[in-house]
N, C-alpha and C positions, 0 to 999 in steps of 0.2 A: 667895502665901505657901505654898501647897501645892507649888509648883514648887521653892521654896527648900528645903523639907523633903526633897523627893525627891532633889535634888542632894546635899544633905548625907548622906543615907542611902547614896547610890551612892558617894560619896567614902569614907565609913567602910567600906563593904563592899570597895572596891578596896584600901584600906589594909590591912585585915585579911587579904585574900587575898595581898597582896604580902609581908606579914610571915610568913605561914604557908608560903609557897612560894618562899622565898629560895634554895633549893638550886640549885646550878649544874647545868645540863644541856648536853649536846652536841647541836647541831643540824647535820645534814648534808643538803645538797641539791645533787645533781649533783656538781660539783667544789668546791663551797663548804662550808666547815666553820666553825662558829661555836660559842662557848661563852658562855652567859648564864644568868641566873636563870630558873627555870621561870615565874615570874610575868611577866617581861618577854617571854618567848617566847609565852605564852598571850595577853597583851595585844596584841602585835604581830600575831599570827595573827587575833585578833578584829578589829582595826582594818583589816587587809588585806581581810578578808571584807566588812566594812562598806563600804569604799571600792569594791570590785568590785561589790557589790550596788547601790550608789547609781549607779555608772556604767551598769550594765545597765538599771536602772529608768529612768534618764534617756534612754537610747537607745530603749527601748521606748515611752516617752511621746512622744518626738520622732517616732518612726515613726508612731504612732497619730495625732498631730496633723497630720503631713504627709498621711496618708491621708484624714483628714476634710477638710482644705483642698483636696486634689485632687478629692474628690467634690463639694465645694461649687462648685468652678470648672466641673466638667463639668455640673452641674445648671444653673448660671447660663448657660453657653454654650448648652445645650439650650433654655432659656427664651428666650434672645435670638434663636435661630434660629426658634422658633415665632412670636415677635413680628414678625420680619422677613417671614415668609411671609404674614402677614395684611396 
């Protein structure tokens, strides 16, 4: 129930933000020029940042997981070599 209330509050806040920031702005990036409402530009910038952050965190987690797996394999190989020597 708390999640539903939170989602409703976020939707209301986004709607209020969109209505108050409907002014058209011009966005230029390198050779690309685009005109859109300020609310749309801000939301797209936010979503782009969230996606890049999620990709970066996924890559870091994958790297950490691979490192732990590699350490486990090295430890297992060392243990197997000790067992063979006996």
